[in-house]
C-alpha positions in Angstrom: -32.9 -10.2 12.7 -33.2 -6.7 13.9 -35.8 -5.1 16.2 -39.2 -5.9 14.9 -39.6 -3.9 11.7 -42.0 -2.8 8.9 -42.1 -3.3 5.2 -40.3 -5.1 2.5 -38.6 -1.8 1.8 -36.7 -2.2 5.0 -35.8 -5.9 4.4 -38.3 -7.3 6.9 -41.3 -9.4 6.1 -44.4 -7.8 7.5 -48.0 -9.1 7.9 -49.5 -12.0 9.6 -48.5 -15.3 8.1 -51.3 -16.9 6.2 -52.3 -20.5 6.8 -50.9 -23.2 4.5 -53.3 -23.1 1.5 -52.1 -26.3 -0.2 -51.5 -29.4 1.9 -49.7 -32.2 0.2 -50.8 -35.7 0.8 -48.7 -37.7 3.3 -46.0 -39.8 1.8 -45.3 -43.1 3.4 -41.5 -42.5 3.3 -39.8 -39.6 5.0 -42.4 -36.8 4.9 -41.6 -33.4 6.3 -43.2 -32.1 9.5 -44.8 -28.8 8.9 -45.9 -26.5 11.8 -47.3 -23.0 12.1 -46.4 -21.0 15.2 -47.8 -17.7 16.2 -46.1 -15.9 19.1 -47.6 -13.0 21.0 -45.0 -11.2 23.2 -46.1 -9.0 26.1 -44.0 -7.4 28.9 -44.7 -10.4 31.1 -44.9 -13.4 28.9 -44.7 -15.0 25.5 -47.7 -17.1 24.3 -47.2 -19.5 21.5 -50.0 -21.1 19.4 -48.6 -24.0 17.5 -50.7 -25.5 14.7 -49.5 -28.9 13.5 -50.7 -31.9 11.5 -51.8 -35.2 13.0 -49.0 -36.8 11.1 -46.5 -35.4 13.6 -48.0 -37.7 16.2 -47.4 -40.7 13.9 -43.8 -39.6 13.1 -42.5 -38.8 16.5 -44.3 -41.1 19.0 -44.0 -44.5 17.4 -47.7 -44.9 16.8 -48.5 -48.3 15.1 -51.3 -48.4 12.5 -53.3 -51.5 12.1 -53.3 -53.7 9.0 -55.5 -51.2 7.2 -52.9 -48.4 8.0 -55.4 -46.8 10.4 -54.6 -45.2 13.8 -57.2 -45.8 16.4 -58.7 -42.9 18.5 -56.9 -44.2 21.6 -53.5 -44.1 19.9 -54.2 -40.6 18.6 -55.3 -39.3 22.0 -52.1 -40.8 23.5 -50.1 -39.1 20.8 -51.7 -35.8 21.6 -50.9 -36.2 25.2 -47.3 -37.2 24.6 -46.9 -34.2 22.2 -47.5 -31.7 25.0 -44.1 -32.4 26.6 -42.5 -33.0 23.2 -43.3 -29.4 22.1 -42.0 -28.0 25.4 -38.7 -29.9 24.9 -38.4 -29.1 21.2 -39.5 -25.5 21.0 -37.4 -23.3 23.3 -37.2 -19.7 24.3 -34.0 -18.2 25.7 -33.1 -14.9 27.3 -30.1 -12.7 26.3 -27.7 -15.0 28.3 -29.0 -18.1 26.6 -30.9 -19.3 29.7 -34.1 -21.2 29.1 -37.5 -19.7 29.9 -39.7 -22.4 31.6 -42.9 -22.9 29.6 -46.1 -24.8 30.1 -48.9 -26.0 27.9 -52.0 -24.0 28.8 -54.5 -25.3 26.2 -54.8 -27.9 23.5 -57.5 -28.0 20.8 -57.5 -31.5 19.3 -58.6 -32.4 15.8 -61.9 -34.2 15.2 -61.6 -37.8 16.2 -63.6 -40.2 14.0 -64.8 -43.3 15.8 -63.1 -45.5 13.3 -59.8 -43.7 13.6 -57.7 -42.0 10.9 -55.8 -43.6 8.1 -52.1 -42.7 7.7 -52.8 -41.2 4.2 -55.3 -38.8 5.7 -53.2 -37.6 8.7 -52.3 -34.4 6.8 -56.0 -33.4 6.7 -56.3 -33.1 10.4 -54.7 -30.4 12.6 -54.4 -29.8 16.3 -53.4 -26.5 18.1 -51.4 -26.2 21.3 -51.0 -23.1 23.3 -47.7 -22.7 25.3 -46.9 -19.9 27.7 -43.5 -18.7 28.9 -43.6 -16.1 31.7 -41.0 -13.3 32.2 -39.9 -11.6 35.4 -39.1 -8.5 33.4 -39.7 -7.3 29.8 -37.1 -9.0 27.6 -34.8 -7.0 25.4 -34.0 -10.2 23.5 -35.8 -13.5 22.8 -34.1 -16.4 21.1 -36.6 -18.9 19.6 -35.3 -22.3 18.6 -37.0 -25.4 17.3 -35.6 -28.8 17.1 -38.7 -30.8 16.1 -37.2 -34.0 14.7 -36.8 -37.6 15.7 -33.7 -38.9 17.4 -32.2 -40.1 14.1 -33.0 -36.8 12.4 -34.8 -38.7 9.7 -37.9 -36.5 9.8 -36.8 -32.9 9.8 -39.3 -30.2 10.5 -40.0 -26.7 9.3 -41.8 -24.2 11.5 -43.4 -21.1 10.0 -43.0 -18.5 12.7 -45.0 -15.3 13.1 -44.2 -13.1 16.1 -46.0 -10.0 17.2 -45.0 -7.5 20.0 -47.9 -6.3 22.1 -48.7 -2.6 21.7 -47.2 -2.3 18.3 -48.1 -3.0 14.7 -44.9 -4.8 14.0 -44.7 -8.4 12.9 -41.7 -10.6 12.4 -41.9 -13.7 10.2 -39.4 -16.4 9.6 -39.1 -20.0 8.6 -37.1 -22.1 11.1 -35.3 -25.3 10.1 -34.6 -27.9 12.8 -31.8 -26.8 15.1 -32.1 -23.2 13.8 -32.5 -20.3 16.2 -33.7 -16.8 15.6 -33.1 -13.8 17.9 -35.4 -10.8 18.0 -34.7 -7.6 19.8 -37.6 -5.7 21.5 -38.1 -2.0 22.2 -40.4 -1.4 25.2 -39.8 2.3 25.4 -43.1 3.1 23.7 -41.3 4.8 20.8 -42.4 2.2 18.2 -44.3 3.7 15.4 -47.6 2.5 14.0 -48.0 1.1 10.5 -49.4 4.3 9.3 -46.2 6.3 10.0 -44.5 8.0 7.1 -41.5 6.6 5.4 -39.4 9.4 6.9 -40.6 8.6 10.4 -39.8 4.9 9.8 -36.4 5.7 8.5 -35.6 7.8 11.5 -36.9 5.0 13.8 -34.8 2.4 12.0 -31.7 4.6 12.3 -32.3 4.9 16.0 -32.5 1.1 16.4 -29.2 0.7 14.4 -27.5 3.2 16.6 -28.7 1.3 19.7 -27.0 -1.8 18.5 -24.1 -0.1 16.8 -25.1 -1.4 13.4 -25.0 -5.1 14.3 -28.7 -5.7 13.8 -28.9 -9.3 12.8 -28.1 -12.1 15.4 -27.9 -14.9 12.9 -25.8 -13.3 10.1 -22.0 -13.3 9.5 -20.5 -9.8 9.6 -17.2 -9.0 7.9 -15.2 -5.8 8.1 -11.9 -5.2 6.3 -9.8 -2.3 7.5 -6.8 -1.2 5.5 -4.5 1.1 7.4 -1.0 2.4 6.5 0.8 -0.2 8.5 -1.6 -3.2 8.6 -4.7 -4.9 7.3 -7.4 -6.3 9.7 -10.2 -8.7 8.8 -12.8 -8.7 11.5 -15.4 -11.5 11.3 -18.4 -11.9 13.6 -19.9 -15.4 13.4 -22.9 -16.8 15.3 -21.8 -19.8 17.3 -24.7 -21.8 15.8 -23.1 -21.3 12.4 -19.6 -22.0 13.6 -20.5 -25.4 15.1 -21.6 -26.6 11.7 -18.0 -25.9 10.6 -15.9 -27.0 13.6 -16.1 -30.0 15.9 -16.5 -27.9 19.0 -16.4 -29.9 22.2 -18.6 -28.8 25.1 -20.2 -30.7 27.9 -23.4 -28.7 28.0 -25.2 -29.1 24.7 -26.6 -25.6 24.9 -23.5 -23.7 26.1 -19.7 -23.3 25.7 -18.2 -22.9 29.1 -15.1 -20.7 29.8 -12.7 -23.6 30.2 -13.9 -24.9 26.8 -13.3 -21.7 24.9 -9.6 -22.0 24.4 -10.2 -25.2 22.6 -12.6 -23.5 20.3 -10.0 -20.7 19.7 -7.4 -23.3 18.7 -9.9 -24.9 16.3 -10.5 -21.4 14.7 -6.8 -20.7 14.3 -6.2 -24.0 12.6 -9.3 -23.5 10.4 -8.4 -20.0 9.2 -4.6 -19.7 9.4 -4.0 -21.1 5.9 -7.5 -21.1 4.5 -7.7 -17.5 3.1 -4.4 -16.3 1.6 -3.6 -12.6 2.0 -0.8 -10.6 0.5 0.5 -7.1 1.1 2.7 -5.4 -1.5 3.0 -8.8 -3.3 4.2 -10.6 -0.2 2.1 -13.4 1.4 1.4 -12.5 5.0 0.2 -15.0 7.7 -2.6 -13.8 9.9 -2.0 -12.8 13.6 -5.1 -13.7 15.6 -5.2 -10.6 17.7 -8.7 -11.2 19.0 -11.0 -14.3 19.4 -13.7 -13.3 21.8 -17.0 -14.9 22.8 -20.0 -12.5 23.0 -23.4 -12.7 24.4 -26.4 -10.7 23.2 -26.0 -8.0 25.9 -22.7 -6.8 24.5 -23.3 -4.4 21.7 -19.9 -2.7 21.4 -17.6 -5.5 20.1 -14.5 -3.3 20.4 -14.7 -3.7 24.1 -12.9 -6.7 25.6 -15.5 -9.3 26.4 -15.6 -10.6 29.9 -15.1 -14.3 30.3 -18.3 -16.3 30.8 -20.1 -19.2 29.3 -21.9 -18.4 26.0 -25.1 -19.8 24.5 -24.8 -21.8 21.3 -28.3 -20.6 20.4 -27.5 -16.9 20.4 -23.8 -16.4 21.2 -21.4 -15.0 18.7 -17.7 -15.1 18.3 -15.6 -12.2 17.1 -12.4 -13.0 15.2 -9.8 -10.3 14.3 -7.0 -11.4 11.9 -4.3 -8.8 11.5 -1.8 -8.8 8.6 1.1 -6.5 9.3 3.5 -4.8 6.8 6.8 -4.8 8.5 9.1 -2.8 6.3 6.9 -0.4 4.2 3.5 1.2 4.0 0.6 -0.9 2.8 0.3 -0.1 -1.0 -1.4 -3.1 -2.4 -3.6 -5.7 -0.8 -5.1 -9.0 -2.0 -7.4 -10.7 0.6 -9.4 -13.8 -0.1 -12.1 -15.8 1.7 -13.1 -19.2 0.5 -14.3 -20.9 3.7 -18.0 -21.7 3.0 -20.4 -24.4 4.0 -24.2 -24.8 4.2 -24.4 -22.3 7.0 -22.0 -19.7 5.6 -22.8 -19.3 1.9 -22.0 -15.7 1.4 -20.2 -13.0 3.3 -21.0 -9.3 2.7 -17.9 -7.3 3.6 -17.6 -3.7 4.3 -14.1 -2.4 3.4 -12.7 0.8 5.0 -9.3 1.9 3.5 -7.2 4.9 4.4 -7.6 7.8 4.3 -11.4 7.4 4.3 -12.5 5.1 1.5 -15.5 2.8 1.8 -16.9 0.0 -0.4 -18.6 -3.3 -0.3 -17.4 -6.7 -1.5 -19.2 -10.1 -1.5 -17.4 -13.4 -0.9 -19.6 -16.3 -2.1 -19.4 -20.0 -2.4 -21.1 -19.6 -5.8 -18.1 -17.5 -7.1 -15.1 -18.8 -8.8 -12.0 -18.8 -6.6 -10.5 -15.9 -8.4 -13.7 -13.9 -7.8 -13.4 -14.3 -4.0 -10.2 -12.2 -3.9 -10.6 -8.6 -2.8 -7.9 -6.4 -4.4 -7.0 -2.8 -3.4 -4.3 -0.3 -4.3 -3.4 2.9 -2.5 -3.3 6.3 -4.2 0.4 7.3 -3.9 -0.6 10.7 -2.7 -2.2 9.1 0.4 0.8 7.1 1.5 2.4 8.2 4.8 5.3 10.6 4.1 8.4 10.7 6.3 8.6 13.9 8.3 11.3 16.4 7.1 14.1 17.6 9.3 14.4 21.2 10.5 17.8 22.7 10.0 19.1 24.5 13.1 19.7 28.1 11.8 21.3 29.6 14.8 22.2 33.4 15.1 25.9 33.9 15.9 26.9 34.6 19.5 28.3 38.1 20.0 32.0 38.0 20.6 35.0 40.2 21.2 38.7 39.8 20.3 40.9 39.6 23.4 44.7 40.4 22.8 46.0 37.7 25.1 49.7 38.2 24.4 49.5 42.0 24.8 47.6 41.7 28.1 50.2 39.3 29.4 53.0 41.7 28.5 51.2 44.6 30.2 50.8 42.5 33.3 54.5 41.7 33.2 55.4 45.4 32.9 53.2 46.2 35.9 54.8 43.4 37.9 58.2 44.6 36.9 57.5 48.1 38.2 56.2 46.7 41.5 58.8 44.1 42.2 62.0 44.6 40.1 65.0 46.1 42.0 67.1 47.3 39.1 66.3 48.8 35.7 62.6 48.3 36.3 61.6 51.3 34.4 63.5 50.3 31.3 62.2 46.8 31.4 58.6 48.0 31.9 58.9 50.3 28.9 60.3 47.6 26.8 57.5 45.2 27.8 54.9 47.9 27.0 56.4 48.6 23.6 56.4 44.9 22.9 52.7 44.7 24.0 51.8 47.4 21.5 53.6 45.6 18.8 51.8 42.3 19.6 48.3 43.9 19.9 47.1 42.9 16.4 48.4 39.3 16.9 47.6 36.4 19.2 44.0 37.5 19.8 41.4 35.1 21.2 37.6 35.5 20.4 35.5 35.4 23.5 31.8 35.9 24.3 31.1 39.6 24.6 30.4 40.4 28.2 28.3 43.4 27.6 26.0 42.1 24.8 23.1 39.7 25.2 23.1 36.4 23.4 20.8 36.6 20.4 17.8 34.3 20.7 15.7 32.6 18.0 12.7 34.8 17.6 9.7 33.7 19.7 7.4 33.1 16.7 10.2 31.3 14.8 10.9 29.2 17.9 7.3 28.1 18.2 7.1 27.3 14.5 10.1 25.1 14.9 8.5 23.4 17.9 5.2 22.8 16.2 6.8 21.3 13.1 8.9 18.9 15.3 5.9 18.0 17.5 3.5 17.4 14.7 6.1 15.2 13.0 6.4 13.1 16.1 2.6 12.3 15.9 2.9 11.6 12.2 5.6 9.0 12.9 2.9 6.9 14.6 1.4 6.1 11.1 4.4 3.9 10.3 3.2 0.9 12.3 6.1 -1.1 13.7 8.4 0.3 16.5 11.5 0.2 14.3 9.8 2.3 11.6 8.3 4.7 14.1 11.6 5.2 15.8 13.3 5.8 12.4 10.8 8.5 11.5 10.6 9.9 15.0 14.3 10.5 14.9 13.7 13.4 12.5 12.0 15.2 15.4 13.3 13.9 18.6 16.8 13.5 20.0 18.0 9.9 20.1 18.1 9.6 23.9 14.5 10.7 24.1 13.1 8.4 21.4 11.7 5.6 23.6 10.3 8.0 26.3 8.6 10.1 23.6 7.2 7.1 21.8 5.7 5.6 25.0 4.2 8.9 26.2 2.6 9.6 22.8 1.3 6.0 22.7 -0.1 6.2 26.2 -1.9 9.4 25.4 -3.7 7.7 22.5 -4.7 4.5 24.3 -8.4 3.8 24.8 -8.3 1.5 27.7 -12.1 0.8 27.5 -11.4 -0.5 24.0 -9.0 -3.2 25.2 -6.1 -0.8 25.2 -6.3 -0.1 21.5 -4.2 2.8 20.3 -6.2 5.5 18.4 -5.2 6.6 15.0 -4.4 10.3 15.0 -6.8 12.4 12.9 -5.7 15.9 13.9 -3.4 17.8 16.2 -4.5 21.3 17.1 -2.4 23.7 19.1 -4.5 25.8 21.5 -1.8 28.1 22.9 1.9 28.1 23.6 4.7 30.4 24.8 8.4 30.4 25.0 9.7 30.2 28.6 13.0 30.8 30.3 14.7 27.6 31.3 18.3 28.4 30.7 19.8 25.8 33.0 17.9 22.9 31.3 18.2 24.4 27.8 21.6 25.9 27.2 22.0 28.4 24.4 21.0 28.3 21.5 18.3 26.0 22.6 15.0 27.2 23.9 12.0 25.9 26.0 8.3 26.0 25.1 5.2 25.4 27.1 2.4 24.2 24.8 -1.2 23.1 25.1 -2.6 21.0 22.3 -5.6 18.8 21.5 -5.3 15.4 19.8 -8.3 13.9 18.0 -8.0 10.1 17.4 -10.2 7.3 16.4 -10.4 3.5 17.0 -12.6 1.7 14.5 -13.9 -1.9 14.8 -16.9 -3.8 13.6 -18.3 -0.9 11.6 -18.4 1.7 14.3 -16.0 4.5 15.2 -14.8 5.5 18.7 -13.7 9.1 18.7 -11.6 10.6 21.5 -10.3 14.1 22.1 -7.5 14.5 24.7 -5.9 17.8 25.7 -2.3 18.0 27.0 0.0 20.6 28.4 3.7 20.1 28.6 7.1 21.8 28.6 9.5 21.0 25.8 13.2 21.6 25.4 14.4 22.2 21.8 18.1 22.1 21.0 20.4 21.7 17.9 21.8 18.3 17.3 24.2 17.8 14.4 22.9 20.8 12.6 19.2 20.0 13.2 16.6 21.1 15.7 15.4 18.3 17.9 13.1 18.0 20.9 15.4 16.9 23.7 13.0 16.8 26.6 9.2 16.6 27.3 7.6 17.0 30.7 3.8 16.4 30.7 2.1 18.9 33.1 -1.6 18.1 32.5 -3.7 15.6 30.6 -7.5 15.4 30.3 -10.2 13.9 28.2 -12.3 16.5 26.4 -14.8 14.4 24.5 -15.7 10.8 23.6 -18.2 9.7 21.0 -19.2 6.5 19.3 -20.8 6.6 15.9 -21.6 4.2 13.1 -19.6 4.0 9.9 -22.0 5.1 7.1 -21.7 5.1 3.4 
C-alpha cells in the first residue's frame, strides 16, 4: 500500500472504519475471531486501540464453561488478563528493516461482567478494548503491521479490520488483515501532506511526488511484473513479497521472522527450480530457457531495485525478492515473442505486467489464475522497420598519388656515357656518343612511374574525411544493438579494422557501463558530435589514411522495474582511419578525455 492517500478515485479507501453493525451469534464450532483496530501514528509512537469480542477469550485461552455453558466472572477476568500478552505477541509492528518495535498495554476497558457470568452463546454481545503503545526513537518512514491472532492449530483464524491515521494529516488507511498477513505503510513527515479539502489537481501532484519518491513501486504487498523486449533479448522482471513467496516455496530459515544471508542461496535455488520450466517462453518460434541474471533480496529502504542489493538478512513480513529472467536470442534480432506465466496460488492470483518493447512501445497485460492457459500467453511481434539494421560499409575512394615517369634505361646509359668519358683510355668519345644516342632511342621505353617529388600528395577533403569518420564511428555504436559478442563483432567489422575489434568493443562497452546499476550496460539512444578536426599524424597514419580528433556525447539508458536511468557521457579521442581491402576502417582509437555530463532517473509512464 502506498503512502497514506485520499479517495476511492486514487485507489485507497478513505474514512474512518465504522463499527461492525451486524454481529452474528456465536457458533459452537469453529467461529471466526473478529477484531477492530484503530492505529494513531505520531512522530514518536504508534497507539493501537483494539476492540474484540469476549468470545476471543474463550477461543484462545482454554476457558472451560460449566454444565450450563456459562463462563464465570473469575474465568473471564483471567482471560482478560492473559489476553494482554497475547495481543502483544500476536499484533506486531516492525520498522523498515523488519525489526520489532517493543509494545506495552497501557489501558484496558473490560466488558460488563454479570455476577452470574456469560453464556457461550452470548459472548459475541460483549466487547473489550485494549490500548497498546509502541514508542519510536525517530519518526518512521515505514511501518509494517502484522496480525497472527489464531490458536496454535490455526483452527480459529482471525480477521482484523485495521484503520490507521497519521497525526497532522487528514489521511486514513484502511485494510482487512487475515492471520499471518502483513501490511506496510509509508509515511511522509515533511509536512507537505495535503488536507482533505485540496483540489483534485493538488492531490494528483502530491500522489505523483510520492510515486517519484518510491520510483513507482508503491505497494509493499503486491507482485510487480515488467517485461522488457529489446533487440537482442527479453527480460521478465518480477518483484515478489517474501510473505507471498513463502506460501509457494518451502523456504528454510532458522529465525521465523527473517531469512539470513547464509540461507538466501537456498531460497535462490528453490526459485530457479520453481520457475525454470514453469513459464515457457519462445523467441522467433524457438523455445528459450531463462537465465536467472538477478535474484536479489530487498528491504524497504531500497527504492531503486536496479542497484545491486547489499547482502543482509531480510524480514519475511516486509522483505521482497527481485527476480530477473533473461531470454537471449543468439543468432538474430528478436522479431516475435511468446511469454507465459501460469504460476499461481492463493497469494498470487493475478499479475499485472507492464510491457516495454523496442523502440518505445508500452502496454499492459494481465496474467490470471482465472484465465485459460492460452490466455496467459503474452504475444508480441516487431515492426520490420524497427529491427536493427547492419551498418553499411564505406568504400575507400582514394585520390591518385601524383607520379612522374622515370626513363630508367636512358638514365643508366647516360651515366655509362659520363663514366666512359671520365675513365675510358681509348675511343672514349666514340663510345660516349654511341651510349648517348642509344639513351635517346630508349627514352620512350623502360620507364618506371614514381611519386612526383615536387607535388604534394592529395588528401581526402577535410569535410569528406570527417563524414567518413562519423559514419564509421556511429556504425560502431549501432553494432552494440546486436546483443551477443559474435554478432557485435560481425557488425563492428564494417567500421573497425579486424585487429582493433576487441579493443574497440571493450572501450565502447566500458563507456556505457553504469557501475551504480550493478555494471549494467546502457542502451545507446543517441550519439551527438560536438566538434572535430582533422589532425596531422603522418607517422601513425600513412597516406592515404587520415587522423581525426573528435568530441562526442553519448546518451544511454538502463531500464529496470519500471524506471529509467539516463546517462550522458562526453568523450574526446583521436582516431586513425585507413583503407582496408577497398573500405575505410577505423584502425586506432586513443581516448583522451571522458566525463559524465548528466544523470537522471525517471519513471516509465504511459
